[in-house]
C-alpha positions in Angstrom: 0.0 0.0 0.0 2.7 2.5 1.0 4.9 1.6 -1.9 2.0 2.1 -4.3 1.5 5.6 -2.9 5.2 6.4 -3.3 5.2 5.2 -6.9 2.1 7.3 -7.6 3.8 10.3 -6.1 6.9 9.8 -8.1 4.9 9.6 -11.3 2.9 12.7 -10.5 5.9 14.8 -9.3 7.1 16.0 -12.8 3.5 17.2 -13.5 3.0 18.9 -10.2 6.4 20.5 -9.7 7.2 21.9 -13.1 8.6 25.3 -14.0 5.2 27.0 -13.8 5.0 25.9 -10.2 8.4 27.3 -9.5 7.4 30.6 -11.1 4.3 30.7 -9.0 6.2 30.1 -5.7 8.8 32.7 -6.7 6.1 35.2 -7.5 4.4 34.5 -4.2 7.7 34.9 -2.3 8.5 38.2 -4.1 5.0 39.6 -3.2 5.5 38.6 0.4 9.0 40.2 0.4 7.9 43.4 -1.2 5.0 43.7 1.3 7.4 43.2 4.2 9.8 45.8 2.9 7.0 48.3 2.4 5.6 47.6 5.9 9.0 48.0 7.5 9.7 51.2 5.6 6.3 52.7 6.7 7.1 51.7 10.3 10.6 53.2 10.1 9.3 56.5 8.6 6.6 56.7 11.4 9.3 56.4 14.0 11.8 58.8 12.4 10.2 61.1 9.7 13.5 62.9 9.2 15.1 59.9 7.7 12.5 59.6 4.9 15.0 59.9 2.0 17.4 57.3 3.3 14.5 54.9 4.2 12.9 55.4 0.7 16.2 54.5 -1.0 16.7 51.4 1.1 13.1 50.4 0.6 13.2 50.7 -3.2 16.5 48.7 -3.2 15.0 46.0 -1.0 11.9 45.8 -3.2 14.0 45.5 -6.3 16.0 42.7 -4.9 12.9 40.8 -3.8 11.3 41.2 -7.2 14.5 40.0 -8.9 13.9 36.5 -7.5 10.6 36.3 -9.5 12.4 37.4 -12.6 15.1 34.8 -12.1 12.5 32.1 -11.8 10.6 33.3 -14.9 13.4 33.9 -17.3 16.1 31.3 -16.4 15.5 28.0 -18.1 14.8 24.9 -15.9 18.1 23.3 -14.8 20.2 26.4 -15.3 22.9 26.9 -12.7 
């Protein structure tokens, strides 16, 4: 019984975990990352409004790096190192 389930999972794995799935997970992670950076930047500006310019630059950089992960997943071919 258990070995049948393992064999079924091994046969279904290439269909379930393909490049589209990886792109979806990367996009979800990028969205979470951008949201966290924006939330943290808003909190930091609320605590110290005088540092708005520096926080804005760091927030934009953080969001760009988080978004880059989704672009890597979307445009790099599967199996690329």
